[in-house]
N, C-alpha and C positions, 0 to 999 in steps of 0.2 A: 569375585564380588562379596561384598561385606555388608553386614549390616549396622546400623548406628543407634545407639541410645541415648536420649537425654531425658534427665530428669531434673526438674526445678523445684527443689523442695524448700517450703516456707512454712511461716506459720498459716493459720485457717484461712482458706480461701473462700468466701460465701458459695453457698450452694448454687444461688441465682446467677453467679458469673462462671460457674465452671463448663458448661457445655458450649458457651460462647468462646471461652478461652482455647479449647481444644481446637475449635475451627480456626481461630485467629493464629494459633501456633502452627498449624498446617498449613495456613495461607502464606505466613511470612517465611517458614521454612523453605516450601515450595518456589517462592520468590527469588530467595536467596541462591538456592541450588541453581536456578534459571539463569542467573547471571554469570554463572561459571561454567553454563553449558551442562550440568548435571541434572539427571532425573532419576528419582526413586522408583523402584520397581512397586512398592507399596508403601502407602504411611498409615500409620494407626497411632491414635492419640488416646491417652487416659487422663482421667482426673480424679483425685480423691481432695478431702478437706486439706491435705498437707502436702500435694505433690501433683504437679503437672508433668505429663510424660509425653514423649514422642518417639517412635520406632520407626526408622526408614530403612526399607529392606531393599537388598541387592544394589547397592551402591558401588562404582568402580573404583579402583584403588587410585586413580588420578585422571585428571580431566584429560580431554583430548587436545593436541596440539591445532590450533586455528591460525590461519592466514587472514588477515584482515585488510582490505584495500580502502584509502582515502583518496577521493578525487580533490586535486588541488587547483590552484590558478593557471591560466596559460602561462607556457614557458617563457613569454616575453614580457609578462606582468612586472610592476615596478619591484625592486627589491623587497621593499616593506612589506608587501603582500606575501612573496614568497617566504621572508623571514618568519612571518607569523604563522604560516602553514608548516613549517619545519619545527617551528616550538611545539605546534599541536600535536604533531606527529611524533616528536622526539627523535627525530633522524637529521643527518647532514645532508647537504645538497647533492653529494656524490651518490647518495643512497636511493635518490629518487628516480622513477621512470618516467620516460617522455612517451606518450601515445597520440596519436592523431584522433580528434574529437571533432566531427563535422568540419573536417578540413583545417583544424587549428591544433598546432602542438600544445598540449595540456600535460602537466605535472600530476604524476599519482605516486603515491608513498604505500609500500607493501610491506605490513608490519608482520612477522611471525611470532607467534605466542605459543611457547612451549607448553607442554601438559604441566598441571600442577597437582599435587599431591591433595587427594581428597580431604585427608585430615588437616591439611594446613587451610584449606577453604572453609571447613567446619570450624576451625579454631577462630577464624575472621567473622564468619556469619553469625555464630550464637552470640556473641556479646552484643553484636548488633540488633538482632532479632531482642534481646532481652531488655536494651535500652529503648526500642521503639514500640514495645508491647502496648496495646491500646487497652487497658484495663479501664472500666467505666469508672472506677475510683480507684485511687492509689494513694501512696504514703511515703514519705522518707522517714529515715529513723537513724538513731545512733549518732555521733558526732559529726558525721558525714553530711547530717541533715541540715546543719547550718549553712551549707552551700547550696543553691538552687541549682547546681550543676550535678548534684548526686542523683543516683537511680532511684526512681519512683517505680516501686511494685506494689502489689495488690496489698501485701502483708510483708513483713521482713524476711528477705531472702535467706536462707541459714544454709542450703547445700546444694552442689551441682554435681551429678553424674553425667559424663560423657565419654562413651566409649564408641569407638570405631574398631569392629570386631571384637579383640580382646585389649585393645591398645586405648590407654587413656588420650583423650583429645586435650592437649593442654591449654588452658587460658584462664582468664580471671575477670571476674565482674564485680564491681563494687567491693573490693577486698574477698570474694568467696572465690576460691580455685576451684578448679574442676578436678574431679577424681573418680574413684570407683566405688566409695563407700556411701551409703545410705543409713536410714534408721528405720526399724519395724514400727509395729504398733506401740502407741504412747504408753500403754501400761503393760500389755503381755510381753513386748520385746523392745524396750526402749534403746538397747544398745547397738552398734555399728554393725553393718550388714555390708561385706564386700562383694559387689556383684561382677561375675565373670564376663559377662556379653550379654548382648540384648535377648538372646535366645533363653536365658536362666534367670531373667529378671522377674517376670511374673510370678514364678513358681517359688523362687526364693523368698518373695515378699509373702506370698500366701503362707509359707511355712512359718512366717513371722507374724501371721494374724493381720495381713494387709491384703485385701482383696482390691486390685489396681483397676479392675476393669468396672466401669460404672453400670453397664447393662448387665454384668452378673450380680452387682449388688442389688439393683433394681428387682432381678427375679428372685434373688433371696428374700428380699424384704415382702413383696407380693405373695410369695407362697407360704412363707411363715406367717405373715399376717393372716391369711386365710386359714391356715391350719390351726392357729391359735384360736381364732372366732370359731371354726367348726367344732373344734374340741369341747367348747363350751355350749354348743347348741346353738350358736347364732351363725348370722352371716354378715361377712364384712361389707361395708359400704367402700368401693373401690373409688379411689381419688388419683388419677395419674399425676398432678402437680405435685401433690403430698409426696407420692411415691418418689418422685424425681427429688424432690427436696430433701427427703430422708435418706436417699442414698448418697446426697451431696453432703451429708453431715456426719457421715459413718464411714470408717474403714474397713470394719469387722460387724455387720449388722446383725443384730440378734431382736427379733420382734418378741413382745411380751404383751399378755393380757392382762390388763386391769381392771378395776370396777370403781363405781362411783354411787354415792347415795341415791336410791330410787325416788327419793323426795324432789331431786332436780329436774326430774321428767314432766314435772308442771310447767316448767319453762318451756316456751316454744321449742322443737327439734332444732330447727335451724340455728337457734342462737347457741344450744349445747354443741351442735357439729361446728360452728365457725369458732367458738371460743377453743374448742379443742384442737381445731385446725391451725388457725392464726396465732394464738397464744403459746400453743403447747406443740404443735406438730404431731398431733395424734389422729389416727383413724378413729372411726367410731361403727359401732356395728348395730344391726336390728335383729328383731325375734323372728320367729316363724310367721306372726301375723304380719311382718314388715313394718312393725312399729320400732321406732329408737329403743335400744336396751340401754342399761345402764353399764355398758362396758366400752371400753377403748384399748387400742393396741399402740403402744409406744415402740421405738426402735432404739435399744441401747447399742453402746459402741463396746461392747464387752462380753465375754463369756464369764459371768459371774459363777463363783462355787457354789453360791447357796441355789443357783437356778435363776437369778433375777428376783428374787423374793424383795431384797431391800430396795432393789432399783423402781420395782413395781410400787412398794409402800410409799417411796418418796414422790413418785409421780402421782400417786393417788392423793397426796396431800396438797401437792401444788395445784391440780387440777379442779380439788374441792374448793380452793380459795377463788380460783377464777369462776368458777361456777356459782360461788356465793354471791360474787359481785355481779355477775349477769343477772340473778335473781332479784338482787337488791334494785338494779335498774329496772326491770320489768315489773317488778310490784310497785316502785315509785311511779312509774309512768302511767301505771293504770289508774292510780287516784285521781289523775288530772283528765277530765274530760277533752276529748280531742277537740273541741269548740273552743275550750280555754286554751288549749295549746296553738291552735291556729290564728288567735289572736297576736302571738308572739312574732307570727311571718311578717307583721308590718316593719319590723325592725331590721329584715334581711333584705337585703338590695337584689334584685333578679338581675338587673342592668339599669345603668344610670339612665338610659333613655327610654326604659320601659318600665321603670317603678319598681316596687318591692316584689317580694314572693306574695304578698297578701294581694297586690293589684293583678298579678298573673291568675292566683287563684279565683279573684273576682271575674275576669275575663273568660277562664276556663269554664266555671260553674254556668254563666249565662250561655255560652257557645254549646255546651253540652246539652242544656235544655232545649236550645233552638233547633240543634241537629236532630234531636227527638221528634220535637214538634212540627218540623219540616217533612218529616217523614224519610230524612236520610238514614237515619238508623231506626229500624223498625223493632217492634216488641219490647221496648223500653218504657219504663215508666219517666216521663219528663222530670217528676218531683224528685224521684229516685237518683237520677243522673246528676240533677243538681247538688243535691245533697252530698252524694259521693264524691263530686269535685270540689265542694268546699270543704272536706275533710280529707281530701287526698293527699295533701302535702303537711298536714299537721304533725306528723310523725318526724318530720326533719329538725324539730326542737327537741325531741325527746331524748332522754339519756341514753337509751339503748342504741339509737341510730347515729347518736354523737360518739358512740364507742365503737359500732360498727356501721359505718355508711353504706355498706352493700345491702344492709337489711331496710332500706328506706322503702316505703311501698308495703313489704311484706308485715313489718310489725305494723303498720297503721291499719291493715286488715284483722290483724289479731285484736288490737286494741279496740277496734270498732266492734268487732263480734263480741268481745268480753264486756264492752258497755252498752250492748242492747242495740246496736245497728241493726237492720236487714242484713239477711246472707248476701243480697245481689250488692248493697251498699257496700259491705266490708270485703266481698270478692271484688269489686271495682276499684276500691283503694287499693287492694293487695296488689292488682296486676295492670293497673293503668300505665305503667312504665313501658310495658310489653308491647311489641317485640323490640328488644334492645339491640338485635342484630339477627345475621343470617343463622337460622336454624333453631331461634328461640320461639317458643311456643306464641302463637298468636290468638290474643284473646277472641272469643266468640259470644260470651255472654251479653245481651243488649246493653246493660247499664254500662258495663266494664269497656265495650266498643266505643259508646259515646263518649266517656270520659278520656280514655286513650287518645281517639281521634281529636277530640277537642284540644287537648293537651298539646299534641305534637302540631296541630295546625296553628294553634296559638305561638307557639315558638317558632315555626316557619314563617308565619305571616308577621310577627312582631319584627324579626330580624330583618327581613325584606324591608319592612315599612320603614325602618332606620338605615336601611341601604348597608347592611352587615352581610351582605351574601357572600356564600363560598367563592374562593379564587384559587384556581390551580390545586395545590396539594394543600392548601390551607381553609381549614373548616373549624375555626375555634369553639363554635356554638353547635357543632354536631348537626348541622343541617341536613347533611346527606344521610344520616343516620334517621333523623326525624321523617325525612322524606320516603326512605326504604320501610319505615314503619307505618307511614300512612298508606302506602300502596300495598303491603301486606293485610293489612287491615281491611281495605277495599276487596282484594282478590278474595281473602279467606272469607269474607262474610256476605260477599255478592252485592255489595252497596252499589246500587245504579244510580249514578249522577254523573253528568258531563263536567268533568273537573275543571276544564277552562272557563266553561260557562258559570260554574259554582263559584271561581274564584273571586269575582266580583263581589258576589253575594256574602263570602266569609269575610273579604277585606272590609266591606261596608259594615258589616255586623261588628266585627271587632273596632272598627274606628269608631263606633259609637261607645264603645266600653272603655275607650282609652280616656283617662283623665286628666291625660297631660304627660309627655314624655321631654326629656331634656335635662340638663345638669344645671344645678345652682352654682352660680359663679360668684355671687356677692348678695350685698344687700344695699338698700336706697337708704337716705338719711332718717327715714320715718321707719327703717326695719322692714321694709317689704322685700321679699326675695327676687334677685333678679335671674332668670334663667336663660340658657342659651341652646339653642337647638341648630345642628350643623346645615341645615338648609334653610331655616327661618330666621338666624340670627338671634339677638339678644331680646328679651321680654322682659318688662315688669306687668304681669297680668292682671289685668281686671279678669278675675277667674272665668266667666264663662265665655267671654269673647276669645280668651286665649285657647279654652279647651276647643271651641268650635275650629278656629285656625288649626290648631294641631290635628283634629280629627280629620280635616280635610287634606291636611299634609300628608298624613299617614295613608288614607285612601288613596291619594295621588300616586305615593311612591309605590304601593303595594300594586297597583293596576297598572303601572307604567312600565312593569316587566313583564316577559313572558313566562309564566310559570310552567308551562306546558313543556317547554324546552329542558327545563331542569328535571322535572319529572319522568320524561321521555328519557333523558341519560341514565337515571337511576333505574328506571324500569328496565333498561336495556342490559345494564350491568347485573340486575337480579336475575333477569332470564338467561342471559349466558352462563352464569354461575350455576342455574338448574338445567343447563343443557340445552337449551334451545338454540338454535344456529342464529349468528347474529345478523346473515344476510336476509333471514326470514323476517326477523323483527324489523330490519329497515324497509323491507318490502311493504309491509302493512303499514308502517308509520310514514312512509312516502306519499300514502293517499291523502294524508291530511283530515281534517274535519271529523276525526274520531279521537274523543277524549274521555268515552267511557272505558275505563281499565278493563272490566270484566268482560266486556264485547269484544275489545281490542285483543286481549289474550286467546280469548276463543277462536279467534280468527287466525291468529298466528299459530296456534296448535294444531288447526285444522290445516294450515296451508302445510306444516312442517310435515305431517300425515300424509298428504297428497303428494309431496314432493319425494316422499321415499317410495313411491309406486313407479311403475313404467310410464302410464299415462301422464304422471306429472313431469317426469324426466323429458319426454317426448314431446310434450306441450310447451316445455320449457324451450327446448330446441326451434320449435317452429315459431314460436313468438319472437325468439332474438333473432332468428332469420328474417321474419317479418320487420321487426323493430330496424334491424341494419338497412334494409332496404329503403324504408321509410325516411332514415336519417341520411342516407346517402342521397334520395331523391329531394330532400328539404321538405318533407311532408309533416308537418306538426299538427295542423287541424284540417280536417276533411270531411265533408258531409257527403254520407254515401246514399246514393239514390238507387232505384232499380234500372240496369243497364237497359239502354234502348236498342241494343243489339242483341243477336241472338248468343247467350252464353253456353260456353263449353261445358261439358257434363261435370268436370271436377269443380268448375267455378261454380255452377249451379248447387252442387251438394255442399260447398262452404257456405253458400248464401242461405241454403235450408237449415243447416246445422246452427248457423248463427241466429237465424228466427226462432229455432227451438230452445237455443241454450240462453240467449240472453234475456228473456223474461224470467226463465226459472232460476237463474243466477241472481238476477236482480231481487226476486221474490224472496229467494232462500236468504240473501243478505239482509233484507229488510226485517225477515223473521227470525234472524241469527240462526238460522239452520245452516252453518258454515260448511259443514261436510257435504250437505246436499248442494251448495254453490260451488263446491270443487268437482262434485260428481257431473253437475252441469258442465263444467269447463272441459271435463275429460272427454266429452262428446265431440269436442272440435279436434281431438288429435289426429284421427284418420283423415277427416276432409281437408285439414290443413296440409297433412303431408302429401296428400294426392294432388292438391292445389300445387303445390312448388313442382311436383314432378310432371304434371301433366300441361299447366299453363303457364305461357309467356305473360310475366308482368309488364316487362317493358316493350309491349307489343309497339309494332310501327305505327298502328292506328292510334292517335292521339286520344280519341275517345276511350278505346279499350284500356289504354295505358292508365288514364286518369281514374276510371271507374274501378280498375284492378286496384289500384293504389288506395283506393278511399275504401275499398273491401277489406284491405290489410289494415287499413287504420281501424276501421270498425271491429276487426277481430282484436286488435291492440286494447283497444278501448272497453271492450267486452273484458277481457281478462283484468284491466285495471280497476274494474269495479269490484273486484275480490282483492288484488294485492298487485304492487307495480312488480312485474316479473323481471323488469330490467335491473332491479336491484339483488336478483338472486344469482349467485354463484354457479357455474356449471355450463 
């Protein structure tokens, strides 16, 4: 057994592509080995800015000899069919075997393939891998690039190391011949290094200032950056993505601490951190009080003789220029009131059928106020909710958000506070996009909840109203995310309303806020606009009549769909990710008639706790036995009445248990005391077990049989008042 080393050396590989490249190299290499019947004992991949490396351990010297059988046509088939089979098999007629297949003589070809040297397999496989490599972006270079048949690689390929054991695997790709030589660090050791085998590759490169293991470089940066910050009495603000990126930019990482002018701390800390991170790939630090400090950590790619002083000095100058730009944007934006900025939203199209962003703001503002006035969101001032909504999107046209779009909302909050808006309004502007995904903070401040909910409802209802619903994996307007946000807001803030019932109210309210949607497709001779709507066709609007027609169309489009199905699907996804069993969710959903998300989830959680007990498991078994009997007998609906015959003790006990449990469970469900409802059902466990043990359901007496089936149906229906146990696995 021998190890194989492959190094593909090129100009700088973008950091964001390196991890995927390692995965692709391992996948393609494994596939090529499988074609030859080979399998490595272990695959290890490395990536640095200048090299992509694979080490395959424990490969045999050659592949095993194999014998392959091909079934051909019947022996009496026409000559043309037999000749075609011979060409496919690469054999002559006398080399074929004749075998009996279902009473008919059939030709077979037996092809013996001798073992092949592994080095030969690799010499063929590696060029194929290089040519097929799926870089997200690639290039051609040199004179060969004049041909579209030339090699594409992420950056110009400069060298290939290919060693099987201590022998070079000979091949050539795009004029680059494989060998045993590579180079070290660009500055510390630019000369050639001869690699002996896979076993000395990592350490020889380390001796030449190249750490090939990306995980080791990440640890070096993480520890070095923390130590540099701690030495200055500061704490590093950790950033996993930035750590990975810095490791992908360096072969010999050296973290260094630098400083910037304290005056820049007047700029919001998120702006400073984003400027340092995005533009310069720097970490930032905080002081003992948890506030952003005027310090950063950069990662050099060299051991400087002066300890990195000149490197730090240069990085400080560059960051100072970046922060000066950020401060300019911030101070310039502050001079323009958000109300003035909001007027510019009239020039930004939200969607051609839903108007401008200013149109959306108008709808959201009125809907936010309505949500408060209707008591759906409690504890908020309706005027503050409307005010916050009217200013929430204004920062989209500011210089800072133009430079850093990820700061939208956040900068609006800062500008609102600086311009004298109340704390509740500023907070609502800042957080109205939240939650933007699983794990994100969910707003709880009433004004923020009203604006956030209104914004997401407008988006969802608006796109439903113009028939732009998600389909399959396509969701271009992020309606699934908006729905999950609505669900999170409802559950986190205990917003109590029937979603399906309220849908028409939301739709009707928004329909009256729509001033018109559709796209302008032309002009009349007297220069009046001609609009086209996908459902209404073309219109030359006498304004109010057109708006009335569009409002009706929007309302009809929204209310013609069942939003509960869409919400239910999103809720199931959310709860499954939170660890709730999918079958228990289905068991509660199957009851229907429940569209209060808070109440529904409380029922699901109580059911999950109950099913974890012995009572729950045993009641489920009894329920399923009863349901199976009823299904077999074709009993769907049965009205139970007290039997006219003398009941058996176990039968009477089950009747008594149901008499006690049914009203208790019903009252508990009505009062949303779902744990009590489960406890009431638990009292049925022993009576139902005894009933099946001691009582014959399918009695010879038709009256007894009918009464006992009705009793089982009563038991089933009692359980269904809490959940459909038929949906529960087990």
